[in-house]
C-alpha atoms as one frame of an Amber mdcrd trajectory, in Angstrom:
protein
 178.947  51.138  30.864 177.558  53.796  32.724 174.513  55.044  31.264 172.367
  58.170  32.107 168.984  58.669  31.066 166.856  58.821  28.410 164.265  58.535
  31.176 163.606  61.275  33.781 162.632  61.185  37.391 160.479  63.775  36.778
 158.557  66.148  39.599 157.076  63.126  41.041 158.426  60.870  42.096 161.775
  62.625  41.440 164.998  61.536  42.395 165.951  59.652  45.617 166.714  62.909
  47.581 162.789  63.754  47.165 161.780  60.923  49.587 159.056  59.520  47.144
 160.758  56.383  46.070 162.194  57.906  42.999 165.344  56.362  41.283 168.875
  57.729  41.505 168.993  60.442  39.427 171.758  63.104  38.252 170.470  65.377
  40.912 171.475  62.939  43.659 174.730  62.556  42.112 174.916  66.568  42.335
 173.934  66.249  46.279 176.355  63.682  46.962 179.264  65.634  45.307 178.534
  68.563  47.308 177.191  70.619  44.436 173.795  71.040  45.872 173.432  72.425
  49.482 170.320  71.089  51.262 170.020  74.004  53.882 169.282  76.580  50.985
 166.360  74.586  49.768 162.858  74.751  51.138 161.228  71.886  53.387 158.742
  70.624  50.321 159.851  66.860  50.045 158.775  63.592  51.227 155.449  62.133
  51.251 153.820  65.229  52.942 155.929  67.683  51.232 157.161  68.951  54.458
 160.903  67.610  54.444 164.198  68.671  53.608 166.504  67.072  50.638 167.359
  63.557  52.086 171.182  63.503  51.419 171.477  60.223  53.795 169.158  58.148
  51.427 171.308  59.133  48.573 174.557  58.336  50.225 173.084  54.702  51.029
 171.881  54.293  47.399 175.101  55.512  45.740 176.767  52.700  48.301 174.984
  50.143  46.867 175.794  50.945  43.126 179.115  51.821  44.143 179.403  48.249
  45.192 177.877  46.719  41.979 180.443  48.889  39.895 183.236  47.556  41.978
 182.166  43.878  41.678 183.295  43.944  37.754 186.338  45.835  38.232 189.704
  44.203  38.930 191.865  46.976  39.202 191.359  49.754  41.590 188.129  50.190
  43.538 185.964  53.286  43.182 184.605  55.491  46.014 181.052  56.861  45.606
 182.175  60.172  44.833 183.803  58.727  41.883 181.027  56.792  40.819 178.629
  59.942  41.316 181.286  61.901  39.518 181.326  59.386  36.747 177.456  59.691
  35.981 177.805  63.542  36.041 180.609  63.509  33.374 178.405  60.835  31.137
 175.392  62.859  31.763 177.428  66.129  30.785 178.368  64.020  27.283 175.040
  63.156  26.736 173.925  66.809  26.631 176.568  67.892  24.274 175.671  65.575
  21.781 172.382  67.032  20.629 173.810  70.151  20.913 176.574  69.495  18.538
 174.436  67.564  16.340 171.602  70.462  16.126 174.155  73.215  15.836 176.108
  71.251  13.177 172.693  70.953  11.434 172.234  74.582  10.966 175.664  75.243
   9.718 177.158  76.521  13.460 180.337  76.117  15.246 179.372  75.611  18.797
 182.924  77.247  19.788 181.874  80.512  18.002 179.011  80.773  20.525 177.970
  81.811  24.156 176.081  78.994  26.191 172.728  80.326  27.637 171.609  78.455
  30.737 167.841  78.326  31.945 166.287  75.950  34.491 166.864  75.669  38.112
 169.522  72.656  37.272 171.145  74.280  34.199 173.861  76.365  36.374 175.156
  72.947  37.855 176.334  71.662  34.600 177.025  74.895  32.596 180.923  75.204
  33.071 181.549  71.436  31.934 179.067  71.306  29.149 180.458  74.601  27.708
 184.311  73.573  28.293 183.201  70.125  26.490 181.796  72.222  23.258 184.786
  74.681  23.122 182.682  77.487  24.238 184.250  80.258  26.108 181.245  82.036
  27.676 178.203  81.369  29.401 175.253  83.461  30.076 172.854  82.897  32.807
 170.087  84.937  33.559 169.109  86.156  36.945 165.675  84.499  36.940 167.110
  81.408  34.995 165.132  79.117  37.491 161.855  80.633  36.005 163.215  81.935
  32.625 160.097  80.274  30.969 157.257  81.757  33.105 159.213  85.199  33.404
 159.598  85.412  29.325 155.926  84.798  28.900 154.843  87.452  31.240 157.067
  89.760  29.138 156.632  88.597  25.907 155.319  90.667  23.048 152.133  90.044
  21.171 152.697  88.653  17.592 150.628  88.336  14.737 151.368  86.768  11.737
 149.582  86.827   7.944 151.157  84.743   5.503 149.926  83.671   2.068 151.008
  81.180  -0.800 152.945  82.639  -4.032 154.717  80.052  -6.293 156.240  82.875
  -8.487 160.016  83.268  -9.259 162.058  85.852  -7.556 162.888  87.988 -10.465
 162.258  91.922 -10.893 159.123  91.244 -12.932 157.353  90.161 -10.053 158.784
  92.834  -7.614 155.700  95.180  -7.769 153.494  92.083  -6.963 155.716  91.281
  -3.775 155.684  94.823  -2.573 151.825  95.081  -2.937 151.159  91.633  -1.044
 153.530  92.678   1.723 151.663  95.722   1.976 148.425  94.159   2.186 149.650
  91.587   4.980 151.556  94.491   6.785 147.867  96.239   6.945 146.214  92.880
   8.365 148.815  92.858  11.015 148.711  96.398  12.175 144.777  95.940  11.983
 144.948  93.098  14.153 147.182  94.282  16.623 145.315  97.635  17.394 142.310
  95.561  17.770 144.310  94.117  21.056 144.939  97.451  22.427 148.371  98.400
  20.573 149.128 101.655  19.317 150.545 102.020  16.216 153.764 103.487  17.216
 154.161 100.282  19.513 153.876  97.874  16.646 156.644  97.064  14.433 156.336
  94.697  11.202 158.936  92.555   9.743 158.342  91.198   5.898 159.721  87.730
   5.006 159.975  85.788   1.854 159.676  81.927   1.863 162.500  81.041  -0.576
 163.862  77.943  -2.417 165.989  77.167  -5.592 163.906  75.904  -8.444 163.860
  71.822  -8.202 164.939  71.413  -4.422 162.868  71.097  -1.519 164.706  72.901
   1.295 163.051  76.309   1.510 164.102  79.235   4.048 162.005  81.812   5.652
 164.068  84.803   5.200 163.922  88.494   5.941 166.012  91.245   4.247 169.356
  92.008   5.782 168.889  94.275   8.462 171.901  96.635   8.117 170.674  97.201
   4.425 167.050  98.073   5.469 168.161 100.949   7.657 166.592 104.109   6.148
 164.236 102.556   4.123 160.755 103.544   5.299 158.328 101.984   3.025 159.848
 100.324   0.132 161.391  96.730   0.568 164.777  96.203  -0.963 164.555  93.086
  -3.174 168.177  92.486  -3.751 168.415  92.111   0.271 166.047  89.395   0.523
 167.903  87.240  -2.299 171.241  88.280  -0.398 169.950  87.172   2.985 168.680
  83.968   1.414 172.209  83.274  -0.398 174.010  84.174   2.874 171.755  81.602
   4.943 171.591  78.839   2.391 175.657  78.994   2.254 175.809  78.677   5.957
 173.093  76.023   6.474 173.782  73.775   3.551 177.799  74.830   2.728 177.147
  75.754  -0.818 175.010  78.192  -3.349 173.870  77.178  -6.632 174.703  78.977
  -9.632 172.360  79.510 -12.504 169.266  78.306 -10.519 166.013  80.682 -10.440
 164.899  81.202  -6.975 160.993  80.520  -6.436 159.003  82.467  -3.594 156.903
  79.737  -1.917 154.984  82.071   0.363 154.963  85.855   1.660 154.615  86.428
   5.135 154.611  89.592   7.385 154.947  89.504  11.390 153.727  92.066  13.186
 154.820  92.620  16.803 152.985  94.536  19.672 155.717  95.699  21.833 155.146
  95.219  25.763 156.744  98.266  26.525 157.986  96.660  29.799 161.570  97.253
  30.581 163.638  94.345  32.137 167.130  95.847  31.345 167.566  98.714  34.306
 171.164  98.828  35.000 172.010  98.091  38.269 174.443 100.172  40.702 178.026
  99.297  40.744 179.672  97.272  43.629 181.741  99.321  46.031 182.802  96.475
  47.865 184.238  93.327  47.901 181.549  90.251  47.072 180.301  89.116  50.614
 181.240  85.750  51.208 178.111  83.535  52.668 180.391  80.277  53.626 182.637
  77.940  52.347 181.851  74.342  51.538 183.640  71.329  50.041 182.557  70.133
  46.718 184.008  67.316  44.554 185.615  68.056  41.244 187.899  65.746  39.077
 190.702  66.348  41.188 188.913  65.613  44.524 187.330  67.624  46.847 188.098
  71.456  47.222 187.142  74.346  49.422 184.448  76.306  47.516 183.289  79.877
  48.466 179.491  80.145  48.638 177.793  83.282  47.579 174.125  84.655  47.443
 173.303  86.031  44.300 171.158  88.582  45.783 174.090  90.059  47.655 176.335
  90.237  44.586 176.279  93.615  42.299 177.506  94.290  38.943 181.434  94.327
  38.887 181.697  91.542  41.402 184.093  88.894  39.928 183.468  85.399  41.642
 186.867  83.104  40.687 186.039  79.367  40.548 185.556  77.094  42.556 182.478
  78.566  43.809 178.547  78.389  44.029 176.360  80.976  43.834 172.945  80.369
  45.258 169.782  81.731  44.238 165.952  81.256  45.366 165.495  79.598  41.924
 168.655  77.943  40.868 172.281  76.946  41.904 175.238  77.993  39.834 178.454
  75.842  39.948 181.502  77.831  38.794 184.317  75.010  38.206 187.850  75.314
  38.890 189.656  77.368  35.979 186.471  79.661  35.629 185.488  82.936  36.674
 181.677  84.725  37.309 181.016  88.198  36.489 177.738  89.920  37.664 176.844
  92.039  34.768 175.143  95.623  34.532 171.733  93.992  34.705 172.460  91.532
  37.731 172.876  88.465  35.265 175.863  86.040  35.658 178.605  85.421  33.052
 181.006  82.784  33.415 184.407  83.016  31.240 185.387  79.223  30.728 189.191
  78.876  31.449 191.411  75.965  30.524 192.179  73.096  32.692 194.980  70.748
  33.156 194.308  68.178  30.876 193.810  64.752  32.696 195.519  61.855  31.437
 193.624  58.983  30.257 195.317  55.786  29.837 194.660  52.953  27.707 193.178
  50.446  30.138 189.730  50.142  30.160 187.670  52.539  32.439 183.774  52.131
  32.837 183.140  55.786  32.937 185.658  56.590  30.113 184.240  53.978  28.131
 180.597  55.577  28.342 182.143  58.881  27.232 184.067  57.432  24.223 180.840
  55.896  23.396 179.024  59.291  23.206 181.686  60.961  21.478 182.060  58.133
  18.612 178.350  58.361  18.234 178.410  62.118  18.020 181.089  61.888  15.558
 178.847  59.598  13.237 175.649  61.949  13.864 177.602  65.019  12.916 178.776
  63.507   9.717 175.179  62.606   9.260 174.208  66.025  10.003 176.795  67.632
   6.996 175.540  64.981   4.505 171.774  66.057   4.929 172.727  69.623   5.085
 175.051  69.711   2.107 172.953  67.221  -0.146 170.425  68.261  -2.761 168.355
  65.226  -3.393 164.847  64.376  -1.838 166.005  60.801  -0.819 168.990  62.009
   1.141 167.973  65.329   2.414 164.140  64.947   2.734 163.738  60.991   3.314
 167.262  60.867   5.239 168.063  57.319   3.139 171.787  57.533   4.114 174.013
  56.372   6.889 177.507  57.407   8.419 179.660  55.044  10.499 183.309  55.196
  11.861 185.675  52.018  11.183 188.623  50.875  12.927 191.950  50.466  11.199
 191.065  46.981  10.021 187.944  47.912   8.594 185.439  47.021  11.565 182.578
  48.953  12.567 183.456  51.332  15.447 180.380  53.309  15.650 177.484  54.444
  13.661 174.668  56.974  13.920 171.212  55.040  14.283 170.552  55.831  10.473
 169.559  52.664   8.407 170.231  49.467   9.842 170.590  47.578   6.206 173.395
  49.690   5.676 175.245  49.336   8.723 176.399  45.858   8.672 177.187  45.932
   5.000 179.133  48.906   5.157 181.669  46.995   7.236 182.261  44.590   4.873
 182.540  47.318   1.883 185.330  48.863   3.901 187.053  45.611   4.685 186.709
  44.599   0.746 188.460  47.754  -0.290 191.311  47.050   2.365 191.777  43.581
   0.830 192.149  44.891  -2.872 193.935  48.108  -2.690 196.273  46.995   0.301
 198.676  49.695   1.257 198.317  51.965  -2.064 195.843  54.366  -0.307 197.165
  57.813   0.105 195.987  60.844   1.859 193.410  62.545  -0.127 192.088  59.504
  -1.555 188.337  59.047  -1.464 186.839  55.205  -2.663 183.006  54.778  -4.366
 181.684  51.253  -4.248 178.289  49.824  -4.427 178.760  46.556  -5.953 177.332
  43.536  -4.154 180.119  41.237  -4.153 182.128  44.488  -2.371 179.673  44.752
   0.474 177.096  46.750  -1.342 173.364  46.445  -0.604 171.899  47.366  -3.633
 173.333  49.695  -6.743 171.303  52.811  -5.900 173.385  52.921  -2.508 176.555
  54.625  -3.228 179.148  54.140  -0.454 181.791  56.698  -0.168 185.053  55.535
   1.733 187.918  58.137   3.379 190.842  57.038   4.956 192.208  58.973   7.946
 195.600  59.425   8.060 197.948  60.966  10.759 201.279  62.744  10.401 203.900
  60.090  10.893 201.776  57.014  10.560 202.190  55.246   7.280 198.608  53.468
   7.378 195.042  55.020   8.025 194.138  55.127  11.607 190.521  55.078  10.922
 188.295  55.364   8.085 185.040  57.060   7.682 182.061  56.208   5.044 178.745
  57.358   4.353 176.274  55.412   2.367 173.562  57.202   0.423 170.564  56.015
  -1.905 170.539  58.008  -5.206 167.119  58.450  -6.606 168.505  57.276 -10.028
 171.983  55.726 -11.581 170.642  54.485 -14.727 169.163  50.919 -15.487 165.977
  49.798 -17.444 163.711  51.780 -14.966 163.417  55.428 -14.129 164.560  55.212
 -10.081 166.819  52.106 -10.614 164.674  49.928  -8.784 163.376  47.710 -11.569
 160.835  44.908 -10.327 161.623  42.420 -12.903 165.771  43.094 -13.429 167.434
  39.501 -13.895 170.928  40.800 -14.010 172.831  43.611 -11.799 173.542  45.202
 -14.917 170.122  46.041 -15.749 169.968  47.980 -12.131 172.337  50.731 -13.071
 176.021  51.868 -12.562 178.299  49.532 -10.931 181.539  50.559  -8.860 183.568
  47.921  -7.426 186.529  49.817  -6.553 186.501  53.373  -8.131 188.824  56.228
  -6.765 186.014  59.583  -6.521 188.797  61.636  -5.267 192.416  60.714  -6.384
 195.012  62.617  -3.967 192.588  65.767  -3.410 191.227  65.890  -6.984 187.481
  64.923  -7.688 187.589  62.586 -10.609 184.403  64.029 -12.019 184.915  63.054
 -15.871 185.495  59.714 -15.151 182.521  59.534 -12.755 180.218  61.017 -15.599
 181.531  58.249 -17.784 180.831  55.431 -15.222 177.216  56.945 -14.250 176.411
  57.084 -18.281 178.005  53.519 -18.924 174.540  51.684 -18.312 173.130  53.289
 -21.497 175.406  51.483 -23.307 173.186  48.146 -22.659 170.148  47.429 -24.772
 167.180  48.770 -23.182 169.078  50.477 -20.162 169.706  54.140 -19.739 172.348
  55.886 -17.909 171.780  58.030 -15.067 168.631  60.197 -15.543 169.825  63.079
 -12.753 173.565  63.289 -13.137 173.584  66.622 -11.331 171.813  65.480  -8.190
 174.216  62.356  -8.468 177.267  64.984  -8.631 175.900  67.136  -5.910 175.217
  64.160  -3.257 178.533  62.597  -3.887 180.267  65.832  -3.101 178.056  66.059
  -0.034 179.051  62.371   0.785 182.904  63.668   0.601 182.269  66.753   2.679
 180.391  64.619   5.448 183.554  62.244   5.437 185.782  64.920   5.615 184.028
  66.232   8.757 184.461  62.850  10.126 187.943  63.139   9.569 188.169  66.559
  11.296 186.483  65.070  14.231 188.573  61.830  14.659 191.760  63.991  14.223
 190.249  66.351  17.068 189.777  63.392  19.502 193.300  61.897  18.724 194.889
  65.412  19.475 193.003  65.418  22.641 193.268  61.877  24.019 196.274  60.444
  21.751 196.254  57.954  19.207 196.879  55.094  21.524 194.204  55.909  23.786
 191.565  56.366  21.253 192.310  53.355  19.322 192.234  51.654  22.689 188.670
  52.521  23.545 187.647  51.598  20.130 188.767  48.138  21.176 187.220  48.382
  24.594 183.978  49.366  22.910 183.895  46.423  20.397 184.599  44.414  23.497
 181.421  45.946  25.388 179.550  44.906  22.423 180.821  41.594  22.489 180.385
  41.120  26.250 176.700  42.083  25.689 175.839  39.498  22.828 177.671  36.642
  24.705 175.237  37.552  27.554 172.189  37.211  25.312 173.232  34.287  23.888
 173.895  32.658  27.333 170.374  33.621  28.552 168.439  32.368  25.550 170.427
  29.262  25.147 169.804  28.428  28.693 166.038  29.239  28.656 165.657  27.197
  25.636 167.759  24.228  26.976 165.549  24.271  30.345 162.203  24.090  28.198
 163.475  21.837  25.158 166.695  19.975  26.639 168.740  21.529  23.558 170.107
  24.920  22.863 169.296  25.031  19.279 166.816  27.125  17.749 165.073  27.022
  14.357 162.815  28.962  11.907 161.761  29.108   8.237 159.558  31.540   6.578
 158.935  32.451   2.867 159.197  34.781   0.307 156.043  35.495  -1.779 157.625
  33.681  -4.653 158.041  30.589  -2.382 161.732  30.539  -1.945 162.384  29.581
   1.554 164.918  31.213   4.152 165.658  28.857   6.779 167.739  29.427   9.684
 169.159  27.107  12.837 170.884  28.743  15.403 172.905  26.305  17.785 173.957
  28.191  20.973 177.211  27.244  23.245 175.927  28.197  26.470 179.150  28.065
  28.238 181.209  30.012  25.731 178.412  32.336  24.709 178.758  31.949  21.156
 176.602  30.690  18.310 176.407  29.379  14.614 173.942  31.066  12.506 173.418
  28.565   9.823 171.158  29.517   6.752 171.497  26.044   4.803 167.920  24.983
   3.469 167.392  28.204   2.236 166.228  28.471  -1.577 168.769  28.910  -4.269
 169.512  32.022  -5.969 166.383  33.391  -7.809 165.489  34.622 -11.501 164.691
  38.210 -10.219 166.078  40.301  -8.056 165.147  39.520  -4.442 168.716  37.843
  -4.230 170.417  39.253  -1.143 174.028  40.032  -1.164 175.879  38.255   2.019
 176.330  41.744   3.537 172.828  41.862   3.625 172.462  38.848   6.010 175.264
  40.086   8.121 173.479  43.358   8.481 170.181  41.791   9.570 172.263  39.384
  12.104 173.716  42.580  13.519 170.819  44.508  13.918 168.860  41.629  15.489
 171.208  40.998  18.115 171.869  44.599  19.189 167.917  44.970  19.390 167.408
  41.892  21.547 170.214  42.846  24.187 168.558  44.143  26.911 170.534  47.266
  27.762 171.891  50.307  25.859 174.876  49.153  23.828 176.961  50.449  21.053
 176.547  48.917  17.634 179.869  47.684  16.017 181.830  45.055  14.914 181.727
  43.278  18.490 178.218  42.155  18.236 179.309  39.779  15.554 182.538  38.356
  17.377 180.851  35.652  19.136 178.784  35.096  16.046 179.579  32.306  13.301
 177.497  32.925   9.970 177.237  30.102   7.355 175.347  30.891   4.139 175.356
  28.133   1.405 177.160  29.733  -1.614 174.536  30.142  -4.681 171.676  30.554
  -2.696 169.365  33.705  -2.313 171.435  34.816   0.715 174.908  34.713  -1.346
 174.185  34.660  -4.994 176.377  34.919  -8.346 178.193  38.014  -9.004 175.861
  38.975 -11.610 172.756  38.418 -10.020 169.965  40.887  -9.632 169.712  42.223
  -5.977 168.031  45.412  -6.153 165.175  43.858  -4.372 167.359  41.970  -2.025
 168.243  44.812  -0.048 164.656  46.475   0.687 162.644  43.156   0.790 164.556
  39.657   1.275 166.450  41.692   4.312 163.212  42.245   6.226 162.597  38.313
   5.791 165.749  37.660   7.055 165.047  39.766  10.414 161.441  38.011  10.647
 163.136  34.492  10.703 166.122  35.566  13.033 163.193  37.052  15.704 160.987
  34.130  15.055 163.853  31.601  15.875 164.709  33.726  19.259 160.933  34.277
  19.928 161.466  37.858  20.351 158.448  39.269  18.770 155.903  38.992  16.244
 156.449  39.726  12.376 156.360  43.252  11.311 155.111  44.092   7.823 158.094
  42.527   6.499 158.582  44.819   3.309 159.667  48.256   2.627 157.098  48.890
   0.010 159.019  50.202  -2.628 157.258  52.695  -5.173 159.119  54.301  -7.916
 157.656  56.334 -10.801 159.050  58.306 -13.400 160.138  59.170 -17.025 163.039
  60.188 -18.847 162.949  63.662 -17.168 161.783  62.683 -13.604 162.441  60.121
 -11.010 160.839  59.564  -7.650 161.614  56.545  -5.129 159.531  56.150  -1.752
 159.377  53.356   0.806 155.970  52.975   2.632 155.460  52.226   6.258 153.350
  49.458   7.768 152.450  47.697  10.826 155.049  46.303  13.342 154.586  43.102
  15.135 153.915  43.021  18.830 155.921  41.805  21.684 155.780  40.167  25.093
 155.011  43.598  26.752 154.192  45.941  23.947 151.470  46.507  21.365 152.631
  46.909  17.798 153.152  50.415  16.666 151.088  51.570  13.261 152.206  53.185
  10.026 155.975  53.115  10.962 158.858  51.935   9.194 160.299  48.862  10.992
 163.406  46.938  11.010 166.276  47.196   8.150 164.751  50.808   7.105 164.334
  54.169   9.140 163.596  56.694   6.490 161.184  59.534   6.570 158.440  59.745
   3.968 158.281  62.760   1.626 156.272  65.916   2.977 152.751  65.588   0.816
 153.544  69.455  -0.153 156.834  68.806  -1.505 155.908  65.631  -3.277 153.031
  67.401  -5.350 154.830  70.316  -5.935 158.337  68.765  -7.278 156.490  65.628
  -8.945 153.480  65.199 -11.340 151.083  63.251  -8.568 148.355  64.173  -6.217
 148.495  62.475  -2.690 145.046  61.572  -2.575 145.014  59.710   0.908 147.456
  58.478   3.341 146.086  57.084   6.553 146.055  54.096   8.953 144.357  50.819
   7.694 142.241  50.138  10.827 142.301  46.418  11.922 145.177  44.903   9.687
 147.328  44.211  12.607 147.053  41.029  14.036 145.010  40.230  17.216 146.225
  39.102  20.471 147.328  39.844  23.975 149.251  42.441  22.342 147.864  43.642
  19.115 149.735  43.988  15.914 150.263  47.403  14.531 148.076  48.602  11.557
 149.042  49.124   7.956 148.562  52.127   6.033 146.304  53.146   2.689 148.098
  55.540   0.473 146.513  56.637  -2.883 148.699  58.661  -5.572 146.898  59.988
  -8.594 149.031  60.614 -11.345 148.763  63.949 -13.510 150.684  62.798 -16.735
 151.749  59.452 -18.463 154.432  57.530 -16.272 155.985  54.673 -15.526 155.041
  53.122 -12.277 156.990  49.862 -10.661 156.350  48.560  -7.041 158.613  46.196
  -5.383 156.801  44.784  -2.646 156.368  41.279  -0.414 153.743  40.015   2.324
 151.293  40.051  -0.443 151.197  36.284  -0.552 152.468  34.866   3.298 151.044
  37.294   5.918 153.147  38.454   8.874 153.355  36.031  11.244 151.831  36.325
  15.004 153.613  34.271  18.037 152.799  32.708  21.033 148.746  32.188  19.781
 148.680  35.783  18.501 147.090  36.401  15.100 148.841  37.098  11.692 148.763
  40.626  10.466 146.795  41.236   6.957 148.553  40.718   3.771 149.235  43.645
   1.806 147.694  44.783  -1.545 148.865  46.650  -4.461 145.939  47.985  -6.749
 145.897  50.236  -9.924 142.747  52.081 -10.252 142.292  53.161 -14.176 140.631
  56.769 -14.812 137.765  54.791 -16.135 136.923  53.177 -12.726 138.289  49.766
 -13.631 140.600  48.091 -10.638 143.534  45.829 -11.604 145.513  44.072  -8.805
 149.163  44.467  -9.612 150.870  41.774  -7.588 153.900  41.907  -5.497 156.361
  43.051  -8.181 155.579  44.741 -11.483 156.116  47.934 -13.745 153.241  49.495
 -15.560 152.475  52.409 -17.883 150.096  54.883 -16.156 147.896  57.369 -17.683
 146.750  60.871 -16.456 143.823  60.453 -14.034 144.986  56.738 -12.685 145.347
  56.068  -9.216 147.791  53.758  -7.424 146.072  52.596  -4.327 148.987  50.672
  -1.781 147.737  48.885   1.420 150.636  47.773   3.432 150.649  44.935   5.740
 149.990  44.898   9.211 151.987  43.346  12.288 151.572  39.978  13.816 149.826
  39.723  17.453 151.425  38.341  20.412 150.059  35.973  23.049 146.327  34.796
  23.155 143.842  37.313  23.619 141.745  36.925  27.294 138.573  37.549  25.486
 139.418  37.140  21.381 135.756  38.309  20.508 135.863  41.212  22.867 139.201
  42.204  21.597 138.222  41.751  17.919 135.096  44.100  18.524 136.917  46.681
  20.617 139.429  47.308  17.835 136.571  47.808  15.325 134.939  50.455  17.778
 138.272  52.066  19.278 139.326  55.127  17.492 142.362  55.271  19.455 145.512
  53.843  17.766 147.677  50.689  19.082 150.355  53.047  20.117 148.310  54.890
  22.992 148.195  51.645  24.604 151.783  51.022  24.202 153.921  49.732  27.568
 157.087  49.293  25.837 158.935  52.615  27.140 161.000  54.106  24.118 164.506
  54.789  24.711 167.956  54.318  23.329 170.086  55.898  20.474 167.488  55.525
  17.680 165.174  57.091  19.871 167.204  59.901  20.847 168.151  60.586  17.030
 164.514  60.456  15.943 163.707  63.165  18.454 166.698  65.416  17.415 165.553
  64.884  13.624 161.902  65.890  14.571 163.333  69.133  16.187 165.397  70.459
  13.154
């Protein structure tokens, strides 16, 4: 599989063509294909920075990688141009993925927008990226190569004044808003005049930070501009509301009727205009564009004669048909075949994207196309996730991101997933396959299924899975399935939050759905759904859902996310045909299978050389003493393995029983993590694996067993046992630290970070979620505003990570002060047995749960309990640290250094972050 990024060659050493010993990069591929013209570049390369771009070295390097590619091909051999073009295509698709995801997150359709390009290299990829995104227009500024610096030089000066508000948006408060906006405007004007701007050159814009009562997502809005015209001083309040509703509908897909709107903040932005004119109109062209030269450039169809023009010689009105290159001192612009460049009145370049003859893809495996399909399948799941996050209403899904989306084949096997919550992913496959076994051919177009039962592939009851079949005209059975799983904050049960620490039966944990038609041939079954969600209230000591409105809204959001998935699957099939899409589904699963087989052969050979046997073994214990034991027998020749959990303790009288699907998720996650290269996580990872779990054990309990803790605690211990058997790394905190509090009117749930285990080449990260969970923590402002608590402290807990050559990450301290009587439930682990170190590394510190009464009395709560708290009580959570790896060269010095150092362990990290989870995290943080 062809892989591009996420690492960059940077400016130094740069790509191979810079002659500084750098790696092959996208720039090199463009050079090989003739898309960069070396004689137009200054001689600033090489060790002395006085040489031209080195095309000969690039060709030599590409010959080497081409030989490596062809060594794995049994069909037609590729030449270096085809290999370079393959990397360009993969790079373009990799660039499209975050654009699709981020645009979708804001409620926009890429095809309805133009692509703005900047940077010296942007123009080389603009046409291909725009075409892939369905865009028809590309805009390239004449100073695109230095646009950031150019913009800074011309930027207006901005001064913003803001203050908190916390008043409802209603007419009774309009006079207050008016007075505060005027006061803030005066503050901005005064500040800008102090910097030398005259009043005539200062413009002010009002903003209100609005949100619906009871939600957490606030939008900073300004009045609709077309309705502000002609108004000098008084602000049009109804237009703030109109702007809010319009933007909320666009970004989240719905508005909420009969709900108050709250003003969180009032802001005024003052802008001091620079008065520098950059929009001068240039004289129109009177002659044909001056041709500089003609060169050969490689495109999909092979080499083509390509005209070269100098931007400085072009004038408004000139039309440049592709293929063509426009050279500038700061950038290179490639106009691909089928596209047309236009020089605007200001001297910028506008490219109109035309259609090309569709390139026919066969069903046989092509390594380049495999990488592109991998990105497309992953992008599909990511866009589903963005829709779910955007249209949901609960804190758990919208803020904490406790959800997962995935695509499944016609057999229910996992094809691709976004890197959401690892514990969901393997389990969701089992859920889809269970529904196929039960319903068979009875599914119809327009049906949507709901399930959460552990025996049907569920993880625990609050995780509701919504499954939608994808039908194609003329095909009787579904051709794919899409599914989304989201954690609902409350679905009933014996405690608020549906995470009871002492449940002994699944019916105490909330509403149960084995096979439920959420949508029956296009009709949302709201009445039946409400009855099912309230059913736990019929059990003595239990309650129906305490947050029905959020349940209904989030389930509709999951249906909407699946609908988006169906739309994207059908678009993919329309472009490539069903046979090709399903063929590459199989190829991607085979790729994952081969990756796992290579891992098993490598591990088995290493262990056999060391011990004489290719068997692995590990055991660890839950806090109640229940063992989880694993033996792995590897067949080195075949690249297969048997994961045998015989020796694991029996089902427990409690809720740390883990459904079989949880163990499957843990196995698939660990295998994917240990494979040493980028590889899609899908059903293929499990193809070489046989999993044996004793029935009636902790990992395959009876149908009515309580399981709410198995998903969040036992899953982490299974991961620790697998990684220990393989010797991959030390144990991480081994716990999700589940904290729930609430009463009959409110419920809140969170999982809290801890220390990550160290590995053979990296320090453990501090204060992070690890392994089977991947959620955010709720923002302090949202937590305190929406729930009756104060976040007193949230900080790293120094020296809780295990010592070693590489130190384990530190846990955290989190303190919550309660503002009214509530029920507090905690469900934790690693309070008895510490996270282990390996290869001589020390264990991480155990966690602790403390309740500090208002009177000052301190009570240790243990691993799992439910307790009534009063106003003024404080809950103090200390999460476990990660284990250390290897023997420290000077243990005494290492301990002293860790005490004195103010630098967190991650600053010393050597492991380079990469892969889909890293990319997804960066994308999330940019929203």
